[in-house]
N, C-alpha and C positions, 0 to 999 in steps of 0.2 A: 702820498699815495694812499688811496682808500682801498681797504680790503673787505670784500663782502663774503658772505657764507659760501657762495658758489665757488669763489676763488680758493677758499680754505678746503672745501670738499674736494675740488679738483686736485689740489696739491697733495692731500692725504691719499687719494686714490692713485695718483701717479707714483708716489713714493712706495706705496704698498705693492703696486704692480711691478715696479723695478726690483723689489726685494723678492717677490714670489711668496707662496704660501708658507715657506719654511723659515722665513726671517721676518722680524718685526721692526716697526718704525717707532722711534721716539717722537712723541708729539711736539717736543721743543724743536726738532729738526724741521717740521713743517712750519712752525712759527718763525724760525730763523730765515727760511727761504722766502717767506712773505714779508717779514719785517726788517730784515737785514741783520748783521752780526752783533750790533750793539743791543744790550738788554732793554734800553729805552724804546727800541723799535719792535723787538719780538716779544718782550715780556707782556705787554698789554694784549697780545694775541692769544695767550695761553687759554683763557676762558672761552673765547670764540672757537679755538681749535677743539677744546673739550666738547662744546655744544655740537659742533659739526661732526665729531667722532660719534657722539651718542646718536645723532640723526642717521648717520651712515650705518651704524650698528643696528638700529631699529629697522632699517630697510634691508638688512641682511647683506650689505655690500662689504663690510669689514667686521672684524671681531675685536673687541677690547679685551686685552689680556692683563691679568694681575698675577705676578709671580709665575708666569708661563702658562697659566690656565685661563680659559675664557671666563670673563666676569659679566655679571648682570649690568647692562648699560645704564640701568636706573639706580644702581646701588653699588658703586665702587668708590674707594677712597685711595689716596696715596699715589705712588708711582704706577703708571700704567703704560702699556705699549699697544700699538695698533698693528693688525695684520689682516691678510686675506683669509676668508674661511678655508679651512683645511678639508680635504676630501677623504679623511680616514674613516 
């Protein structure tokens, strides 16, 4: 099965919408939905998921969080989560 960026973006947005603005999504969850439960399937999708998350964050459709705080989509490292923009 071939996964393209639009599939990844749609999966991220669906997961974020299901969680709502108060809960975050683990990017590996999106990769597992697309690549299956085995690391050989979802592992290679982690970088494409990251690229899709950055593109969605640039468009204002999601927020990338580090340690519970919004992160710069062009300059973040380590563990991150994805969520809908909050209206606070």
